[in-house]
C-alpha positions as semicolon CSV with decimal commas, in nm:
position;residue;x (nm);y (nm);z (nm)
1;M;-7,127;-0,266;0,813
2;H;-7,018;0,090;0,760
3;G;-6,797;0,140;1,064
4;D;-6,917;0,361;1,347
5;A;-7,154;0,547;1,116
6;I;-7,392;0,256;1,139
7;A;-7,539;0,117;1,453
8;H;-7,240;-0,046;1,616
9;S;-7,282;0,003;1,988
10;R;-6,993;0,080;2,215
11;H;-7,043;-0,269;2,351
12;G;-7,179;-0,417;2,030
13;R;-6,910;-0,671;1,955
14;R;-6,903;-0,809;2,307
15;Q;-7,283;-0,836;2,311
16;C;-7,305;-0,993;1,968
17;V;-7,108;-1,294;2,079
18;L;-7,331;-1,376;2,375
19;P;-7,380;-1,748;2,328
20;T;-7,695;-1,795;2,129
21;L;-7,693;-2,162;2,223
22;L;-7,740;-2,054;2,584
23;Y;-8,069;-1,892;2,487
24;A;-8,167;-2,201;2,293
25;A;-8,104;-2,411;2,603
26;L;-8,304;-2,178;2,826
27;L;-8,590;-2,165;2,577
28;C;-8,761;-1,863;2,716
29;P;-8,970;-1,540;2,588
30;V;-8,983;-1,327;2,881
31;P;-9,304;-1,261;3,044
32;S;-9,485;-1,428;2,764
33;L;-9,601;-1,711;2,980
34;A;-9,548;-1,557;3,319
35;A;-9,887;-1,506;3,478
36;G;-10,041;-1,330;3,771
37;Q;-9,916;-1,245;4,114
38;L;-9,683;-1,503;4,266
39;T;-9,735;-1,585;4,631
40;G;-9,615;-1,827;4,895
41;D;-9,279;-1,988;4,959
42;D;-9,284;-2,186;4,636
43;P;-9,505;-1,983;4,398
44;L;-9,680;-2,129;4,098
45;M;-9,820;-1,952;3,799
46;D;-10,190;-1,870;3,800
47;E;-10,405;-1,999;3,516
48;I;-10,478;-1,721;3,268
49;V;-10,755;-1,689;3,013
50;I;-10,711;-1,511;2,680
51;T;-10,941;-1,416;2,395
52;A;-10,702;-1,461;2,104
53;R;-10,974;-1,635;1,900
54;K;-11,244;-1,399;2,034
55;V;-11,369;-1,652;2,288
56;P;-11,224;-1,719;2,636
57;E;-10,959;-1,993;2,621
58;R;-10,644;-2,108;2,793
59;P;-10,326;-2,042;2,590
60;L;-10,271;-2,419;2,592
61;D;-10,589;-2,472;2,390
62;V;-10,511;-2,222;2,112
63;P;-10,353;-2,400;1,812
64;M;-10,120;-2,118;1,715
65;S;-9,829;-1,922;1,859
66;V;-9,957;-1,680;2,121
67;Q;-9,747;-1,475;2,361
68;V;-9,918;-1,319;2,661
69;L;-9,783;-1,034;2,872
70;D;-9,999;-1,021;3,182
71;G;-10,088;-0,721;3,395
72;A;-9,852;-0,811;3,679
73;F;-9,556;-0,811;3,445
74;L;-9,667;-0,492;3,271
75;D;-9,704;-0,316;3,606
76;N;-9,363;-0,420;3,731
77;A;-9,190;-0,350;3,399
78;D;-9,357;-0,008;3,359
79;L;-9,385;-0,044;2,982
80;S;-9,553;0,274;2,863
81;R;-9,396;0,264;2,515
82;V;-9,442;0,004;2,242
83;F;-9,074;0,062;2,159
84;E;-8,989;-0,096;2,495
85;L;-9,245;-0,372;2,454
86;Q;-9,061;-0,506;2,149
87;F;-8,763;-0,615;2,357
88;G;-8,987;-0,848;2,556
89;V;-9,135;-1,017;2,248
90;P;-8,895;-1,229;2,041
91;G;-8,949;-1,171;1,670
92;L;-9,102;-0,824;1,716
93;V;-8,926;-0,514;1,578
94;V;-9,082;-0,167;1,610
95;N;-8,934;0,127;1,418
96;S;-9,010;0,497;1,433
97;L;-9,114;0,719;1,145
98;G;-9,131;1,035;1,353
99;G;-9,448;1,231;1,289
100;F;-9,543;0,972;1,030
101;G;-9,604;0,701;1,290
102;G;-9,410;0,377;1,288
103;G;-9,391;0,026;1,159
104;F;-9,398;-0,325;1,301
105;A;-9,223;-0,644;1,200
106;L;-9,319;-0,979;1,354
107;R;-9,129;-1,296;1,260
108;G;-8,991;-1,106;0,962
109;V;-9,334;-1,003;0,828
110;T;-9,298;-0,629;0,792
111;D;-9,413;-0,324;0,602
112;Q;-9,189;-0,317;0,295
113;G;-9,416;-0,050;0,155
114;G;-9,779;0,044;0,115
115;T;-10,027;0,246;0,314
116;S;-10,139;-0,032;0,553
117;V;-9,956;-0,211;0,832
118;S;-9,864;-0,581;0,831
119;V;-9,917;-0,634;1,204
120;A;-10,265;-0,528;1,318
121;T;-10,312;-0,364;1,657
122;H;-10,630;-0,356;1,863
123;L;-10,731;-0,185;2,187
124;D;-11,021;-0,350;2,369
125;G;-11,129;-0,518;2,047
126;V;-11,109;-0,207;1,826
127;Y;-10,878;-0,222;1,524
128;L;-10,645;0,080;1,513
129;G;-10,605;0,180;1,151
130;A;-10,326;0,439;1,187
131;T;-9,976;0,381;1,322
132;T;-10,005;0,695;1,534
133;L;-10,288;0,515;1,713
134;A;-10,100;0,185;1,729
135;L;-9,803;0,355;1,896
136;T;-10,006;0,538;2,157
137;R;-9,896;0,524;2,522
138;L;-9,969;0,211;2,725
139;F;-10,111;0,227;3,078
140;D;-10,339;0,038;3,318
141;L;-10,345;-0,274;3,100
142;E;-10,485;-0,612;3,198
143;R;-10,274;-0,796;2,942
144;V;-10,126;-0,788;2,592
145;E;-10,188;-1,080;2,355
146;I;-9,952;-1,119;2,060
147;L;-10,077;-1,358;1,792
148;K;-9,800;-1,461;1,556
149;G;-9,873;-1,551;1,196
150;P;-10,151;-1,436;0,959
151;Q;-10,489;-1,375;1,125
152;G;-10,692;-1,338;0,807
153;T;-11,007;-1,511;0,933
154;L;-11,105;-1,359;1,267
155;Y;-10,905;-1,036;1,236
156;G;-10,906;-0,987;0,862
157;R;-10,702;-0,754;0,647
158;N;-10,368;-0,606;0,749
159;A;-10,287;-0,889;0,987
160;T;-10,046;-1,088;0,771
161;G;-9,778;-1,073;1,037
162;G;-10,012;-1,122;1,329
163;S;-10,215;-0,917;1,572
164;M;-10,121;-0,727;1,888
165;N;-10,422;-0,701;2,117
166;F;-10,408;-0,457;2,409
167;L;-10,671;-0,517;2,678
168;S;-10,716;-0,239;2,933
169;R;-10,827;-0,305;3,288
170;G;-11,201;-0,275;3,328
171;P;-11,419;-0,175;3,623
172;E;-11,432;-0,426;3,912
173;D;-11,687;-0,518;4,180
174;E;-11,481;-0,390;4,474
175;F;-11,359;-0,045;4,565
176;G;-10,994;0,011;4,482
177;A;-10,744;0,287;4,434
178;A;-10,374;0,308;4,358
179;A;-10,111;0,568;4,284
180;E;-9,747;0,544;4,181
181;A;-9,483;0,818;4,162
182;A;-9,136;0,786;4,014
183;W;-8,828;0,994;3,941
184;G;-8,563;0,898;3,688
185;S;-8,287;0,986;3,447
186;F;-8,305;1,313;3,252
187;R;-8,500;1,463;3,543
188;T;-8,809;1,270;3,437
189;A;-9,100;1,254;3,681
190;R;-9,391;1,014;3,634
191;L;-9,726;0,980;3,814
192;Q;-9,997;0,725;3,746
193;G;-10,285;0,553;3,920
194;H;-10,649;0,449;3,914
195;L;-10,975;0,470;4,107
196;N;-11,241;0,195;4,095
197;L;-11,596;0,270;4,217
198;P;-11,848;-0,016;4,239
199;F;-12,226;0,035;4,236
200;E;-12,521;-0,202;4,262
201;R;-12,519;-0,326;3,902
202;S;-12,237;-0,127;3,754
203;A;-11,889;0,001;3,821
204;V;-11,662;0,283;3,706
205;R;-11,285;0,284;3,668
206;L;-11,073;0,596;3,611
207;A;-10,704;0,565;3,520
208;F;-10,436;0,822;3,448
209;I;-10,067;0,853;3,367
210;G;-9,844;1,155;3,318
211;S;-9,474;1,214;3,265
212;A;-9,244;1,514;3,213
213;G;-8,869;1,557;3,188
214;D;-8,570;1,655;2,979
215;G;-8,477;1,499;2,647
216;Y;-8,203;1,243;2,592
217;I;-8,103;1,380;2,248
218;R;-7,864;1,677;2,273
219;N;-7,818;1,951;2,015
220;S;-7,471;2,034;1,886
221;V;-7,573;2,388;1,788
222;D;-7,714;2,508;2,120
223;A;-7,822;2,379;2,462
224;R;-8,159;2,243;2,353
225;R;-8,260;1,882;2,418
226;F;-8,510;1,668;2,229
227;G;-8,690;1,342;2,287
228;E;-8,824;1,429;2,629
229;N;-9,070;1,186;2,785
230;D;-9,365;1,428;2,814
231;F;-9,716;1,287;2,784
232;L;-10,054;1,262;2,957
233;G;-10,304;0,978;2,937
234;L;-10,659;0,951;3,079
235;R;-10,908;0,665;3,056
236;A;-11,260;0,615;3,190
237;G;-11,446;0,285;3,191
238;W;-11,806;0,197;3,278
239;R;-11,946;-0,154;3,317
240;F;-12,320;-0,217;3,336
241;S;-12,455;-0,565;3,421
242;P;-12,832;-0,553;3,484
243;S;-12,849;-0,936;3,462
244;E;-12,627;-1,239;3,414
245;A;-12,727;-1,245;3,048
246;L;-12,638;-0,886;2,962
247;R;-12,316;-0,691;3,004
248;L;-12,203;-0,360;2,857
249;D;-11,850;-0,222;2,881
250;V;-11,781;0,133;2,763
251;R;-11,430;0,282;2,766
252;A;-11,282;0,606;2,641
253;Q;-10,927;0,733;2,658
254;T;-10,722;1,027;2,541
255;V;-10,344;1,053;2,519
256;V;-10,152;1,373;2,448
257;D;-9,786;1,310;2,366
258;D;-9,582;1,624;2,306
259;G;-9,238;1,501;2,402
260;A;-9,164;1,311;2,081
261;A;-9,092;1,004;2,296
262;G;-8,785;0,897;2,106
263;E;-8,930;0,984;1,768
264;V;-8,713;1,292;1,714
265;W;-8,513;1,237;1,399
266;T;-8,137;1,293;1,385
267;P;-7,914;1,305;1,075
268;N;-7,821;0,999;0,876
269;P;-7,557;0,818;1,088
270;A;-7,294;0,891;0,823
271;F;-7,343;1,265;0,887
272;L;-7,385;1,283;1,264
273;P;-7,199;1,574;1,430
274;D;-7,002;1,311;1,623
275;P;-7,025;0,954;1,482
276;A;-6,931;0,819;1,825
277;D;-7,235;0,985;1,984
278;I;-7,558;0,878;1,814
279;R;-7,768;1,096;2,047
280;L;-7,600;1,420;1,942
281;T;-7,793;1,587;1,662
282;R;-7,782;1,909;1,462
283;V;-8,104;2,114;1,471
284;T;-8,098;2,471;1,342
285;H;-8,472;2,533;1,322
286;P;-8,583;2,762;1,608
287;D;-8,910;2,580;1,683
288;P;-8,926;2,209;1,597
289;F;-9,196;2,001;1,766
290;L;-9,391;1,677;1,747
291;E;-9,732;1,660;1,912
292;I;-9,957;1,357;1,880
293;R;-10,305;1,333;2,029
294;S;-10,514;1,019;2,013
295;D;-10,872;0,956;2,128
296;I;-11,012;0,603;2,136
297;A;-11,358;0,494;2,251
298;S;-11,521;0,152;2,251
299;A;-11,846;-0,014;2,355
300;N;-11,850;-0,392;2,406
301;L;-12,194;-0,550;2,441
302;G;-12,242;-0,913;2,548
303;L;-12,584;-1,081;2,548
304;D;-12,673;-1,446;2,615
305;L;-12,947;-1,543;2,369
306;G;-12,966;-1,903;2,484
307;F;-12,893;-2,064;2,148
308;A;-12,585;-1,838;2,111
309;R;-12,395;-1,552;2,268
310;L;-12,407;-1,214;2,096
311;A;-12,104;-0,986;2,103
312;A;-12,102;-0,638;1,950
313;V;-11,794;-0,416;1,946
314;T;-11,833;-0,053;1,843
315;G;-11,521;0,160;1,810
316;Y;-11,427;0,517;1,732
317;A;-11,076;0,661;1,714
318;R;-10,912;0,984;1,616
319;A;-10,547;1,081;1,588
320;E;-10,400;1,423;1,519
321;T;-10,031;1,482;1,453
322;R;-9,876;1,828;1,447
323;N;-9,516;1,815;1,341
324;R;-9,241;2,057;1,244
325;D;-8,892;1,917;1,216
326;D;-8,547;1,995;1,090
327;C;-8,530;1,727;0,821
328;A;-8,164;1,783;0,730
329;G;-8,052;1,422;0,724
330;L;-7,807;1,465;0,435
331;P;-7,568;1,754;0,352
332;F;-7,774;1,875;0,057
333;L;-8,081;1,890;0,285
334;L;-7,921;2,151;0,511
335;D;-8,186;2,381;0,665
336;C;-8,461;2,153;0,534
337;V;-8,797;2,205;0,709
338;R;-9,089;1,964;0,706
339;E;-9,434;2,025;0,854
340;L;-9,756;1,833;0,917
341;L;-10,003;2,097;1,033
342;P;-10,195;1,884;1,092
343;D;-10,228;1,520;0,988
344;E;-10,565;1,383;1,102
345;H;-10,713;1,033;1,104
346;R;-11,070;0,941;1,204
347;Q;-11,228;0,597;1,203
348;L;-11,549;0,418;1,296
349;S;-11,587;0,042;1,318
350;Q;-11,856;-0,211;1,408
351;E;-11,820;-0,583;1,461
352;I;-12,104;-0,824;1,547
353;R;-12,046;-1,188;1,640
354;L;-12,267;-1,485;1,725
355;V;-12,080;-1,749;1,927
356;A;-12,183;-2,101;2,021
357;P;-12,315;-2,129;2,378
358;A;-12,087;-2,266;2,649
359;G;-12,074;-2,645;2,650
360;A;-12,181;-2,688;2,287
361;R;-12,035;-2,995;2,115
362;F;-11,939;-2,792;1,809
363;E;-11,767;-2,458;1,871
364;W;-11,872;-2,209;1,608
365;L;-11,860;-1,837;1,544
366;L;-12,024;-1,615;1,283
367;G;-11,954;-1,246;1,239
368;A;-11,976;-0,932;1,028
369;Y;-11,742;-0,635;1,028
370;F;-11,755;-0,278;0,899
371;Y;-11,479;-0,016;0,905
372;S;-11,472;0,338;0,769
373;A;-11,188;0,586;0,797
374;D;-11,094;0,920;0,652
375;A;-10,775;1,120;0,678
376;S;-10,654;1,465;0,581
377;T;-10,300;1,597;0,563
378;R;-10,160;1,946;0,532
379;Y;-9,798;1,890;0,429
380;F;-9,515;2,138;0,369
381;Q;-9,149;2,080;0,287
382;V;-8,865;2,303;0,164
383;A;-8,496;2,225;0,118
384;P;-8,328;2,563;0,045
385;L;-8,003;2,419;-0,092
386;L;-8,199;2,228;-0,356
387;D;-8,456;2,494;-0,435
388;P;-8,568;2,809;-0,251
389;L;-8,930;2,727;-0,334
390;P;-9,127;2,465;-0,139
391;S;-9,118;2,122;-0,296
392;R;-9,444;2,035;-0,118
393;D;-9,724;2,262;0,001
394;S;-10,028;2,045;-0,035
395;N;-10,358;1,925;0,101
396;S;-10,457;1,563;0,056
397;T;-10,740;1,344;0,175
398;S;-10,816;0,974;0,180
399;A;-11,126;0,769;0,249
400;E;-11,124;0,398;0,321
401;N;-11,403;0,145;0,373
402;A;-11,389;-0,225;0,458
403;H;-11,665;-0,483;0,484
404;A;-11,627;-0,848;0,584
405;F;-11,824;-1,159;0,675
406;F;-11,647;-1,436;0,860
407;G;-11,698;-1,765;1,040
408;Q;-11,510;-2,039;1,219
409;L;-11,605;-2,395;1,319
410;S;-11,425;-2,639;1,548
411;V;-11,531;-3,005;1,536
412;P;-11,407;-3,286;1,763
413;A;-11,275;-3,590;1,576
414;G;-11,259;-3,872;1,825
415;N;-11,155;-3,828;2,185
416;R;-10,830;-3,638;2,128
417;W;-10,849;-3,471;1,786
418;Q;-11,007;-3,140;1,693
419;L;-11,042;-2,984;1,349
420;T;-11,092;-2,611;1,298
421;G;-11,172;-2,424;0,980
422;G;-11,245;-2,059;0,908
423;L;-11,338;-1,830;0,618
424;R;-11,352;-1,453;0,573
425;L;-11,477;-1,263;0,270
426;S;-11,343;-0,907;0,263
427;R;-11,395;-0,608;0,038
428;D;-11,190;-0,291;0,072
429;D;-11,203;0,034;-0,120
430;R;-10,988;0,344;-0,102
431;R;-11,020;0,693;-0,253
432;V;-10,764;0,975;-0,240
433;T;-10,741;1,338;-0,350
434;S;-10,448;1,576;-0,365
435;I;-10,379;1,935;-0,464
436;G;-10,096;2,174;-0,384
437;T;-9,875;2,463;-0,493
438;G;-9,531;2,308;-0,443
439;F;-9,334;2,214;-0,753
440;D;-9,366;1,845;-0,652
441;D;-9,742;1,868;-0,592
442;N;-10,048;1,798;-0,801
443;Q;-10,119;2,152;-0,921
444;A;-10,474;2,061;-1,017
445;M;-10,706;1,848;-0,805
446;A;-10,622;1,482;-0,864
447;I;-10,860;1,203;-0,765
448;A;-10,809;0,829;-0,775
449;A;-10,981;0,520;-0,631
450;N;-10,949;0,144;-0,626
451;D;-11,103;-0,159;-0,454
452;W;-11,006;-0,516;-0,366
453;T;-11,193;-0,836;-0,274
454;R;-11,026;-1,130;-0,101
455;L;-11,129;-1,465;0,049
456;S;-10,905;-1,561;0,343
457;W;-10,914;-1,901;0,510
458;R;-10,740;-2,115;0,770
459;T;-10,749;-2,475;0,885
460;D;-10,599;-2,619;1,202
461;V;-10,559;-2,971;1,339
462;E;-10,504;-3,018;1,712
463;Y;-10,415;-3,338;1,898
464;E;-10,442;-3,376;2,275
465;A;-10,139;-3,593;2,349
466;G;-10,200;-3,563;2,724
467;D;-10,389;-3,356;2,979
468;N;-10,128;-3,081;2,944
469;I;-9,983;-3,150;2,600
470;R;-10,114;-3,019;2,268
471;V;-9,971;-3,085;1,922
472;Y;-10,104;-2,878;1,633
473;G;-10,055;-2,793;1,268
474;G;-10,227;-2,555;1,033
475;V;-10,238;-2,353;0,713
476;A;-10,360;-1,993;0,706
477;T;-10,385;-1,713;0,453
478;G;-10,392;-1,340;0,498
479;F;-10,371;-1,024;0,293
480;K;-10,268;-0,662;0,329
481;S;-10,490;-0,409;0,156
482;G;-10,385;-0,253;-0,169
483;G;-10,366;0,121;-0,194
484;V;-10,364;0,448;-0,376
485;T;-10,114;0,704;-0,254
486;T;-10,108;1,080;-0,300
487;E;-9,760;1,050;-0,449
488;R;-9,731;1,205;-0,796
489;L;-9,531;0,986;-1,030
490;S;-9,326;1,116;-1,323
491;N;-9,626;1,081;-1,555
492;G;-9,843;1,287;-1,319
493;E;-10,058;0,991;-1,214
494;F;-10,122;0,846;-0,870
495;D;-9,925;0,550;-0,745
496;T;-10,161;0,252;-0,719
497;F;-10,076;-0,099;-0,610
498;D;-10,257;-0,426;-0,547
499;A;-10,314;-0,626;-0,230
500;E;-10,038;-0,841;-0,080
501;D;-10,106;-1,210;-0,008
502;L;-9,948;-1,457;0,233
503;T;-9,989;-1,831;0,281
504;A;-9,846;-1,959;0,609
505;Y;-9,778;-2,312;0,735
506;E;-9,713;-2,377;1,105
507;A;-9,672;-2,680;1,330
508;G;-9,607;-2,676;1,702
509;I;-9,633;-2,828;2,046
510;K;-9,742;-2,686;2,383
511;I;-9,655;-2,852;2,714
512;R;-9,758;-2,760;3,067
513;G;-9,589;-2,933;3,359
514;D;-9,765;-3,076;3,661
515;A;-9,887;-2,803;3,898
516;A;-9,782;-2,548;3,634
517;R;-9,417;-2,569;3,738
518;F;-9,301;-2,530;3,381
519;E;-9,431;-2,436;3,039
520;F;-9,284;-2,494;2,697
521;D;-9,405;-2,391;2,349
522;A;-9,230;-2,463;2,021
523;A;-9,333;-2,393;1,663
524;V;-9,181;-2,407;1,316
525;F;-9,327;-2,204;1,031
526;Y;-9,301;-2,137;0,658
527;Y;-9,435;-1,815;0,502
528;D;-9,489;-1,776;0,126
529;F;-9,561;-1,424;-0,004
530;A;-9,711;-1,322;-0,337
531;D;-9,739;-0,966;-0,473
532;L;-9,539;-0,828;-0,182
533;Q;-9,579;-0,450;-0,157
534;V;-9,235;-0,289;-0,175
535;A;-9,150;0,081;-0,165
536;T;-8,854;0,234;-0,349
537;T;-8,743;0,583;-0,243
538;F;-8,499;0,778;-0,457
539;F;-8,404;1,133;-0,555
540;D;-8,501;1,270;-0,895
541;G;-8,323;1,604;-0,896
542;A;-8,492;1,803;-0,622
543;R;-8,777;1,556;-0,595
544;V;-8,795;1,271;-0,345
545;I;-8,988;0,991;-0,512
546;T;-9,146;0,698;-0,329
547;D;-9,278;0,437;-0,569
548;I;-9,473;0,136;-0,438
549;D;-9,487;-0,180;-0,647
550;N;-9,628;-0,530;-0,613
551;A;-9,277;-0,621;-0,687
552;A;-9,170;-0,935;-0,515
553;E;-9,220;-1,282;-0,389
554;A;-9,061;-1,366;-0,057
555;R;-9,008;-1,660;0,173
556;I;-8,957;-1,679;0,549
557;V;-8,865;-1,997;0,734
558;G;-8,823;-2,002;1,109
559;A;-8,867;-2,146;1,455
560;D;-9,027;-1,992;1,763
561;L;-8,949;-2,129;2,111
562;S;-9,067;-2,011;2,451
563;G;-9,090;-2,140;2,804
564;S;-9,063;-2,086;3,175
565;V;-8,971;-2,299;3,472
566;H;-9,016;-2,250;3,847
567;L;-8,697;-2,343;4,023
568;G;-8,840;-2,337;4,373
569;Y;-8,797;-2,098;4,664
570;G;-8,939;-1,811;4,462
571;W;-8,707;-1,839;4,159
572;E;-8,832;-1,847;3,800
573;L;-8,645;-1,871;3,472
574;S;-8,820;-1,764;3,152
575;G;-8,747;-1,654;2,800
576;G;-8,763;-1,741;2,433
577;L;-8,623;-1,704;2,086
578;V;-8,724;-1,663;1,724
579;W;-8,482;-1,792;1,461
580;L;-8,523;-1,691;1,094
581;P;-8,259;-1,878;0,891
582;Q;-8,434;-1,773;0,568
583;R;-8,601;-1,433;0,527
584;E;-8,542;-1,318;0,172
585;F;-8,692;-1,204;-0,155
586;T;-8,716;-1,499;-0,393
587;N;-8,824;-1,287;-0,688
588;F;-8,800;-0,912;-0,738
589;Q;-8,925;-0,737;-1,049
590;A;-8,978;-0,377;-0,939
591;A;-9,126;-0,156;-1,209
592;S;-8,934;0,144;-1,076
593;G;-8,588;-0,002;-1,130
594;T;-8,382;-0,268;-1,301
595;V;-8,175;-0,387;-1,003
596;D;-8,233;-0,753;-0,923
597;L;-8,279;-0,784;-0,546
598;A;-8,369;-1,153;-0,537
599;G;-8,180;-1,309;-0,249
600;N;-8,171;-0,989;-0,042
601;E;-8,285;-1,001;0,320
602;I;-8,624;-0,860;0,411
603;S;-8,582;-0,537;0,604
604;R;-8,612;-0,522;0,985
605;S;-8,580;-0,899;1,012
606;P;-8,292;-1,011;1,234
607;E;-8,199;-1,377;1,213
608;W;-8,204;-1,411;1,592
609;T;-8,418;-1,236;1,853
610;T;-8,396;-1,371;2,205
611;T;-8,499;-1,290;2,559
612;V;-8,401;-1,448;2,888
613;A;-8,499;-1,350;3,241
614;I;-8,441;-1,470;3,594
615;S;-8,677;-1,346;3,864
616;F;-8,716;-1,393;4,238
617;R;-9,021;-1,326;4,453
618;R;-9,042;-1,427;4,816
619;P;-9,191;-1,308;5,145
620;L;-8,934;-1,195;5,401
621;A;-9,033;-1,341;5,741
622;G;-9,373;-1,173;5,724
623;T;-9,229;-0,821;5,704
624;G;-9,272;-0,772;5,332
625;I;-9,226;-0,919;4,985
626;L;-8,908;-0,886;4,780
627;H;-8,922;-0,910;4,401
628;A;-8,611;-0,890;4,182
629;R;-8,571;-0,943;3,807
630;L;-8,277;-0,948;3,568
631;E;-8,346;-0,975;3,194
632;H;-8,152;-0,960;2,870
633;S;-8,283;-0,923;2,515
634;Y;-8,075;-0,963;2,201
635;R;-8,126;-0,923;1,829
636;S;-7,875;-0,993;1,556
637;A;-7,790;-0,753;1,274
638;Y;-8,056;-0,644;1,026
639;F;-8,114;-0,394;0,746
640;F;-8,361;-0,106;0,735
641;T;-8,400;-0,113;0,356
642;K;-8,457;-0,383;0,097
643;E;-8,138;-0,287;-0,089
644;N;-7,942;-0,418;0,213
645;N;-7,721;-0,109;0,205
646;P;-7,480;-0,136;0,503
647;I;-7,519;0,237;0,567
648;Y;-7,883;0,175;0,656
649;A;-7,829;-0,115;0,893
650;Q;-7,826;-0,206;1,260
651;A;-7,552;-0,420;1,409
652;G;-7,647;-0,688;1,658
653;F;-7,702;-0,556;2,008
654;G;-7,835;-0,660;2,347
655;L;-8,013;-0,474;2,625
656;L;-7,973;-0,563;2,992
657;N;-8,242;-0,452;3,239
658;A;-8,282;-0,504;3,613
659;S;-8,552;-0,420;3,867
660;L;-8,592;-0,447;4,244
661;R;-8,920;-0,411;4,431
662;Y;-9,008;-0,431;4,800
663;A;-9,374;-0,437;4,908
664;A;-9,545;-0,445;5,243
665;A;-9,677;-0,783;5,351
666;D;-10,032;-0,674;5,266
667;E;-9,904;-0,501;4,947
668;S;-10,060;-0,172;5,057
669;W;-9,737;0,009;4,963
670;Y;-9,415;-0,065;4,776
671;L;-9,080;0,082;4,676
672;F;-8,899;0,006;4,352
673;A;-8,594;0,078;4,140
674;A;-8,548;-0,007;3,772
675;A;-8,242;0,021;3,548
676;R;-8,270;-0,016;3,171
677;N;-8,000;-0,064;2,910
678;I;-7,747;-0,104;3,189
679;T;-7,456;-0,159;2,950
680;A;-7,537;0,164;2,760
681;A;-7,573;-0,008;2,424
682;D;-7,617;0,219;2,122
683;Y;-7,886;0,126;1,872
684;F;-8,129;0,288;1,628
685;N;-8,506;0,258;1,595
686;Q;-8,478;0,365;1,232
687;V;-8,205;0,455;0,984
688;F;-8,262;0,594;0,635
689;I;-8,228;0,952;0,513
690;Q;-8,260;1,039;0,880
691;S;-8,231;0,825;1,191
692;S;-8,402;0,773;1,525
693;P;-8,167;0,671;1,810
694;G;-8,275;0,428;2,079
695;Y;-8,285;0,504;2,448
696;P;-7,961;0,521;2,651
697;D;-7,905;0,373;2,997
698;T;-8,165;0,501;3,245
699;L;-8,249;0,463;3,613
700;E;-8,585;0,516;3,782
701;I;-8,687;0,496;4,149
702;G;-9,032;0,535;4,297
703;F;-9,304;0,424;4,534
704;G;-9,667;0,323;4,514
705;L;-9,978;0,290;4,728
706;H;-10,269;0,046;4,702
707;Y;-10,605;0,065;4,871
């Protein structure tokens, strides 16, 4: 590592030596398996139902690694940012790209380059095709389902690493209302709540969240602060059930985030104003800002046809980013200004599925999917020390279409065996245009297009070793779409690249104890990549070039363990770990360079990610309910770039959080306090030419009302 200029925290060395074997012994991902509200003197976990394979199932019956964060945990943890969510999911790393969205890595499967993500995200069944949509604020959620490993059959393209499915709370049959107010560090105030109105055959739910405060990133030039937690979110849901056979759910939400939410970029760590203070930046521009607005709407139709159940999911989403930042990450970029005014993404999707009726001997599913998206970007950049003229002053557009047909069949083989197979045929096409007046732009209109067709498949074998024990193994394939970028190469042509393919092998076991007193999941996996999309960014005089190649083969080998145990008297221990002993390029033949990077680690892929939590929930002599939780998450060192340059790296670090909650006996009101990053660990969300520092230690107190 490169001394303090990298991501060594003030407590980094002490945290790095926390005994990993302790986590292995505790075997626990956080809330992953913690379910519902706990009640009584010796609480047990409620049974939960998920839709990871697009039909209702228990997690025990899904032959793949699935982590579930339920609504009770999400409410108590107050996770409104995906950046915070990552520390509760072993193997998940989320980085920030400022106004350009962000990236996900799950079990080491990450975006090494390209224009598509490797971990797909969905809200209420709608695929979110832009990272600005994927990183939108979280609120009033029923649960989050994280599927690990390629999901190329039911979820299709751009799910090589897995899928993160966010399910919002829908309208209910009883009247209900709630409100919560909180005050915290950096003078941040937060207010959120919901109202549920039932009618004879329908119901409406309205939810909201808002926050405002000061920023946690200080300026060394003047008294300004950046990274304030300012945002507003609204959602409306309508459920219509005229009969038992028909149900329609319509939901629409809008989120306006104008506080940057930790996505303000600071200089490269080697050039911070004070290397010992990663949250001290240098901004000379008089009016930098980052404003992101997202609108997402969905309609879910369910109809019982007798011979099958029909499900139709219609989705629309729009994201608009307006960004102006001081992009001076390196000395020769002093007074650099970069603008997106604006960057817009619009998408429309339709999925139709026929599912076997309940109780059928053979479980089958047939579906078709359509997705269409277009984007437009107005981009400006000037670095006066390199050239007084703008390097970029351009307009570019892109259009993307995807079509797919898919199916899955599960067949019992004897009393205890079940075989599952699935296929998906996908076709994607992409078209881009670009024109601009900057010296690094396409001076004349440039147009390029490409298309890709892939057949993805998976097969799983499941054995019921006991009423509460499942052993499984499977092979799955997935692919990430190829692309055409608006980047102008040295020969004046567009940068085009092919699709990325992954074959994954996984075997595991799931155990549930009697009366749900403990749960344990374990899996081992092997990932084999072909035509991995890898980006190389370099300076060519005054030009910043990003070249994307199908440059590498890669291999990831790992283990994923999770569990929870009720200790009695209201105590629960939970947690988990992901271990990646091998996560490297096995072959690297980049067309843009001659450096052999075979053997280098894949970026944003720590060897160890762990979580452990101890919680207590118990009534107090009928006067109220006390709930306390202490949790720790840890990730070992990792690199932000494929070159494994120690300047662009993050040292191992851990985050310690604690919460305390007291509720009335009837839970009509409650008080709470939550402390995050108690040890004030320093860490980065992203480090490259510029950096994005993580959140410092914070404290929040508040109260809530239920009706």
